C-alpha positions in Angstrom: -7.3 31.6 -8.6 -4.1 30.6 -10.3 -2.2 33.3 -12.2 -0.9 32.6 -15.7 2.8 32.0 -15.8 4.6 34.4 -18.0 8.1 33.4 -17.1 10.7 31.1 -18.6 9.8 27.5 -19.5 11.2 25.2 -16.9 10.7 21.7 -18.4 14.3 21.4 -19.5 13.3 20.8 -23.2 11.3 17.6 -22.6 8.8 16.7 -25.4 5.2 16.0 -24.6 5.9 12.3 -25.3 8.7 12.2 -22.7 6.5 14.0 -20.2 3.7 11.5 -20.8 6.1 8.6 -20.4 7.4 10.0 -17.2 3.9 10.6 -15.9 2.9 7.0 -16.8 5.9 5.5 -15.1 5.2 7.6 -12.0 1.5 6.5 -11.9 2.5 2.9 -12.3 5.0 3.2 -9.5 2.5 4.8 -7.2 -0.1 2.2 -8.0 2.4 -0.6 -7.3 3.2 1.0 -3.9 -0.5 1.1 -3.1 -0.9 -2.6 -4.0 2.1 -3.5 -1.8 0.6 -1.6 1.1 -2.8 -3.2 0.7 -1.1 -6.6 0.6 0.9 -5.9 3.8 -2.3 -4.8 5.6 -4.2 -7.9 4.5 -1.4 -10.2 5.6 -1.2 -8.4 9.0 -4.9 -8.7 9.4 -4.9 -12.4 8.6 -2.0 -13.1 11.0 -3.8 -11.2 13.7 -7.0 -13.3 13.2 -5.0 -16.5 13.2 -3.2 -15.5 16.3 -6.4 -14.6 18.1 -7.9 -17.9 17.0 -4.9 -19.8 18.4 -5.1 -18.0 21.7 -8.8 -18.6 21.9 -8.3 -22.3 21.2 -5.6 -22.5 23.8 -7.8 -20.8 26.4 -10.7 -23.1 25.5 -8.6 -26.3 25.7 -7.0 -25.2 29.0 -10.4 -24.3 30.5 -12.0 -27.6 29.6 -9.1 -29.6 30.9 -8.1 -31.1 27.6 -4.7 -29.4 27.7 -2.5 -29.8 30.7 
């Protein structure tokens, strides 16, 4: 249970509009970071699959004698 704060206001005199603007910018920044991380993960996965495919093709061509 959270107790009610009876102390001094600590928002440095920011208006509600300023607080909302700061919160919106912070949310947009956090969302941008999430999208960047998802993009990086997707690219890493695609590169991993392509690399595995190249290795599999190399092994197949070597095993069948088509690559010397």
